[in-house]
C-alpha positions in Angstrom: 25.2 -23.2 47.8 27.1 -21.3 50.4 26.9 -17.6 50.8 30.3 -17.1 49.4 29.6 -19.5 46.3 26.5 -17.7 46.0 28.3 -14.4 45.8 30.7 -15.5 43.2 28.0 -16.9 41.3 26.2 -13.6 41.3 29.5 -11.4 40.7 30.0 -13.7 37.8 26.4 -13.3 36.2 27.0 -9.7 36.7 30.0 -9.5 34.8 28.7 -11.9 32.0 25.5 -9.4 31.4 27.9 -6.4 31.0 31.2 -7.5 29.3 29.9 -11.1 27.9 32.2 -13.4 29.5 30.2 -16.6 28.7 31.7 -17.2 25.1 35.3 -16.4 26.0 34.9 -19.3 29.0 33.3 -21.5 26.9 36.2 -21.5 24.2 38.7 -21.5 26.8 36.9 -24.7 28.5 36.4 -26.3 25.1 40.3 -26.0 24.2 42.5 -29.0 24.2 46.2 -29.5 23.8 47.2 -32.3 22.2 49.7 -34.6 24.1 53.3 -35.9 22.1 56.7 -35.8 22.2 57.0 -32.0 21.3 54.3 -30.6 23.5 56.8 -29.0 25.8 57.3 -26.5 22.8 53.8 -25.1 23.6 54.6 -23.4 26.9 57.0 -21.0 25.6 54.6 -18.8 24.5 53.1 -18.7 28.1 56.4 -18.2 29.5 57.3 -15.1 27.0 53.6 -13.4 28.1 54.7 -14.0 31.7 58.0 -12.2 31.2 56.2 -9.3 29.4 54.0 -8.9 32.2 56.9 -8.7 34.5 58.6 -6.3 32.4 55.4 -4.1 32.4 54.9 -4.0 36.0 58.7 -3.4 36.6 58.9 -0.8 34.0 55.6 1.2 35.9 57.7 1.3 38.9 60.8 2.6 37.4 58.9 5.5 35.9 58.2 6.8 39.3 61.6 7.9 39.5 63.4 8.0 36.0 63.7 11.3 34.4 63.7 11.5 30.4 66.4 14.2 29.7 70.2 14.0 29.1 71.0 16.3 31.9 68.9 14.0 34.6 68.4 10.6 33.0 71.6 8.7 34.3 71.4 10.5 38.0 68.1 9.2 38.2 68.7 5.7 37.4 71.9 6.4 40.0 69.2 7.4 42.9 67.1 4.7 42.0 69.6 2.1 42.5 71.5 3.9 45.5 69.0 5.6 47.5 65.5 4.0 46.7 64.6 0.6 49.0 64.9 -2.3 46.6 65.6 0.0 43.4 68.6 -1.8 42.5 66.6 -5.1 42.3 63.4 -3.7 40.4 65.9 -2.4 37.6 67.9 -5.8 37.6 64.8 -7.7 37.2 63.6 -5.5 34.6 66.9 -5.9 32.6 67.2 -9.6 33.1 63.4 -9.9 32.1 64.0 -8.2 28.8 67.2 -10.5 28.1 64.9 -13.6 29.1 61.9 -12.2 27.1 64.1 -12.0 23.8 65.8 -15.5 24.3 62.2 -16.9 24.6 60.7 -15.1 21.8 63.7 -16.7 19.8 63.0 -20.2 20.8 59.4 -19.7 20.4 59.4 -18.5 16.7 61.7 -21.0 15.7 60.3 -24.0 17.6 56.8 -22.8 15.7 59.1 -22.6 12.5 60.4 -26.1 13.0 57.1 -27.7 13.9 55.2 -26.3 10.7 53.0 -24.4 13.0 52.6 -21.6 10.5 50.5 -23.6 8.0 46.9 -22.6 7.2 44.7 -21.8 9.1 47.5 -20.3 11.6 49.2 -18.3 8.7 47.9 -15.1 10.5 49.0 -16.2 13.8 52.6 -16.8 12.5 52.4 -13.3 10.9 51.4 -11.8 14.5 53.9 -13.7 16.2 56.9 -12.4 13.5 55.7 -8.7 14.2 55.6 -9.6 18.1 59.5 -10.8 17.5 60.3 -7.5 15.7 58.5 -5.4 18.6 60.5 -7.2 21.1 63.7 -6.1 19.6 62.5 -2.6 19.1 61.8 -2.6 23.0 65.4 -3.9 23.7 66.9 -1.3 21.3 65.2 1.7 22.7 65.3 0.8 26.4 68.9 0.4 26.1 69.6 3.9 26.0 67.5 5.3 28.4 69.9 4.8 31.7 72.0 7.3 29.1 75.5 5.5 30.3 78.5 5.4 27.9 78.0 1.9 26.3 74.3 2.5 25.6 75.1 5.8 23.8 77.6 4.5 21.6 75.8 1.4 21.2 72.8 3.6 20.0 75.0 5.7 17.8 76.3 2.8 16.0 73.1 1.2 15.5 71.1 4.1 14.1 74.1 4.8 11.7 73.5 1.3 10.3 70.0 2.4 9.8 71.4 5.3 7.7 72.8 2.9 4.8 69.4 1.8 3.7 69.2 3.4 0.3 66.8 5.9 -0.3 65.1 6.3 3.1 68.1 5.5 5.4 69.2 8.9 6.3 65.7 10.2 6.8 64.9 7.3 9.0 68.1 7.9 11.0 67.7 11.6 11.7 63.9 10.5 12.1 65.0 7.9 15.1 67.6 10.5 16.4 65.5 13.4 16.4 68.5 15.3 14.5 71.5 14.6 12.8 73.3 13.0 16.0 72.5 11.2 19.3 71.3 14.0 21.7 68.9 14.5 24.2 66.3 14.6 22.0 67.1 11.0 20.8 66.8 10.1 24.7 63.3 11.6 25.1 62.1 10.0 21.6 63.4 6.7 22.8 61.6 7.5 25.7 58.4 7.9 24.2 58.6 5.2 21.7 59.6 2.8 24.5 56.8 3.5 27.2 53.9 4.7 24.9 54.0 3.6 21.1 55.8 0.1 21.7 53.6 -1.0 24.8 50.4 0.0 22.8 51.4 -2.0 19.8 52.6 -5.2 21.4 49.3 -5.4 23.8 47.2 -5.0 20.8 49.2 -7.8 18.8 49.4 -9.9 22.0 45.8 -9.6 22.0 45.4 -10.6 18.3 47.9 -13.0 18.7 46.4 -14.8 22.0 42.6 -14.7 20.1 44.2 -16.6 17.3 45.9 -19.3 19.2 42.5 -19.7 20.9 40.5 -19.8 17.7 42.5 -22.4 16.0 43.9 -24.2 19.1 47.5 -25.9 18.9 48.6 -27.3 16.0 50.4 -30.8 15.8 53.6 -31.2 13.9 53.4 -33.0 10.5 55.7 -36.1 11.6 53.3 -36.9 14.7 50.4 -36.1 12.4 51.7 -38.5 9.7 52.3 -41.4 12.3 49.7 -40.7 14.5 51.6 -41.1 17.7 49.6 -38.2 19.7 48.7 -39.5 23.3 45.6 -38.2 23.5 44.5 -34.6 24.5 44.9 -32.6 27.4 42.1 -29.8 28.6 43.5 -26.1 28.3 41.6 -25.6 31.6 42.8 -26.4 34.2 45.5 -29.0 33.3 47.6 -27.2 30.8 47.1 -23.6 32.5 48.6 -25.3 35.7 51.4 -26.6 34.2 51.9 -23.4 32.4 51.7 -21.8 36.0 54.5 -24.0 37.1 56.8 -22.7 33.9 56.1 -19.4 35.2 57.3 -20.0 38.7 60.5 -21.5 37.2 61.1 -18.5 35.2 60.3 -16.0 38.0 63.0 -18.4 40.6 65.5 -18.0 37.6 64.8 -14.4 37.2 65.0 -13.5 40.7 68.4 -15.4 41.1 69.9 -13.7 38.2 68.8 -10.4 39.6 70.2 -11.2 43.0 73.6 -12.8 42.0 74.3 -10.6 39.0 72.3 -7.2 39.4 72.7 -4.7 36.4 75.5 -2.2 36.4 75.0 1.5 35.6 78.7 2.4 34.2 79.6 6.0 33.4 77.6 8.6 32.3 77.3 9.2 28.5 79.5 11.9 27.2 79.3 13.1 23.6 82.8 14.4 23.4 84.6 11.4 24.5 85.9 8.6 22.4 84.0 5.6 22.1 85.1 2.9 24.5 87.3 0.0 23.2 85.8 -3.1 22.7 82.3 -1.9 22.8 79.4 -4.4 22.4 75.6 -4.3 21.3 73.3 -6.4 23.5 73.6 -10.0 22.7 70.8 -10.4 20.8 71.9 -7.8 18.0 75.6 -9.5 17.9 75.1 -11.9 14.8 73.7 -8.6 12.9 76.7 -6.4 13.9 79.3 -8.9 13.4 78.0 -9.9 9.8 78.7 -6.1 8.9 81.8 -6.1 10.3 83.0 -9.0 8.4 81.8 -7.8 5.3 84.1 -6.4 2.9 83.9 -2.8 2.2 82.4 -3.3 -1.4 81.1 -6.4 -2.8 80.3 -6.1 -7.0 80.6 -2.5 -6.7 78.3 -2.0 -4.1 79.1 -0.8 -0.3 79.3 -4.2 1.8 77.2 -2.6 4.7 74.3 -1.9 2.5 74.1 -5.3 1.1 74.2 -6.8 4.7 71.4 -4.5 5.9 69.6 -5.4 2.8 69.9 -9.2 3.4 68.9 -9.0 7.1 65.8 -7.1 5.5 65.0 -9.9 3.0 65.4 -12.4 5.9 62.8 -10.7 7.9 60.4 -10.5 5.0 61.2 -14.4 4.2 60.1 -14.9 8.1 57.0 -13.0 7.6 56.1 -14.8 4.4 57.0 -18.3 5.3 53.0 -19.8 5.2 52.9 -18.5 1.8 56.4 -19.7 0.6 56.2 -23.2 2.0 54.0 -24.9 -0.7 53.7 -28.1 1.1 50.4 -27.5 3.1 48.8 -30.8 3.1 48.1 -32.5 6.6 51.2 -34.6 7.7 53.3 -33.4 4.8 56.8 -33.0 5.5 58.8 -29.9 4.2 62.5 -30.8 4.5 63.6 -27.9 2.9 62.3 -25.2 5.5 63.5 -27.5 8.2 67.0 -27.0 6.9 66.7 -23.5 6.3 65.6 -22.8 10.1 68.5 -25.0 11.2 70.8 -23.1 9.3 69.4 -19.6 10.4 69.6 -20.9 14.1 73.0 -22.1 13.4 74.2 -18.9 11.8 73.0 -16.9 14.9 74.6 -18.9 17.3 77.8 -19.2 15.4 78.0 -15.2 14.8 77.2 -14.3 18.3 80.0 -16.7 19.6 82.3 -15.0 16.9 81.5 -11.5 17.8 82.2 -12.0 21.6 85.3 -14.3 21.3 87.0 -15.0 18.2 86.8 -11.5 16.5 85.1 -9.0 19.2 84.0 -5.5 18.0 86.7 -3.0 18.6 
C-alpha cells in the first residue's frame, strides 16, 4: 500500500469512527439499477438535484450583493449585472437553472406517475416527491419578485390576489403572504425570507428524506416490464449508474451555460405601485396553464364564482396527486392501471395545451 492510499484509508477509518459512513457506503455499493427500455427516466432525479445545487451555489453568490428592500433591491441587481465582474452571468445561470429545474421536476413527476413507481413500498417516496414539486413552484413564485421589477411586481399582485379567493382562509392567506393588504416593500422582505431561509431548509429536509427512501427501496420496475420480463439485467449504482448520471449533469451544465450566455436574464423597469399594469403581462411559464384556466372560466358557474371553483379544482388536483398511491387500487406486481395512465396523459396534455394557448391564442391582457 502506497503512502497516498494509506492516508486515504486512515482518513476513511477516522471519518467512519465518528460519522458512521460504512452503512451508507455498503448500501450504495449493494444498490442495483434495473436495465430496460425505460431506464433513461431514472436519470431525471439526479439531474434535478444537480440543478438545485446550481441554484443553491449561485443564490449564495447573489446574496453578497442583493439588498432586500423596495428602495434598494432593483438597484442592487442592476449594480450586480452592470458593475460586478460576471455578475450578469451568475444571475442568468440562477434564472435559467430555476426554469430548467422546474422543467425536470415536471418531467420527473409525471414519468414516475406513468411508470407506476408510486406503488407500495414507494408510496412515501412519491409523497415526498410531490411535496418537493410544490416547494419548487414556491421557490419560483417567491424568487420572481426579488428583483423588484415591473413585471414581477404585477405578476405577484395577481398571484397573491388569486390566493385571496380561497373560501374562509383566502383573505388571511393573501394578507399573510403580502405582509399587509397590498404588495409593498413588506411583501418583498417577506418573500426574501421565505426564498432564502424557509424554503431551502424545507427542500433540503425533504430531499434528504426522498434520497434515503430511494436508496432504501431501490428503483422500481414498470408494470409492463415486470409483466413480460423484458429486463436486461441490472447495473451497479456505484460506479456505473453514477458515472452515467454525471454525464447527464455535464449535458445539463452545457445547456445551462449556453442559455445564460446567449439569452441572459433581463431586469426591465423598476416596480412602481402607482403605475398601471403593463399590457400583455404574463406569469412564468410553469404557472401559465393555471392563470389561463382562471381567465377562461366564466364569472359565475352554478351560482358560484368561477375563479373560486377554478382555484378549488387545482387544489383538488394537487390533493389527487398526493394521494395517488392510495387511490390506485391495482397494486399487484405487474398489474396494469390504464385509468391512471389515461389520467396522467390527460393532465400532461392539459398543461401543454393551456400553456400554449396562454402565450399564443389568447394572451393575458
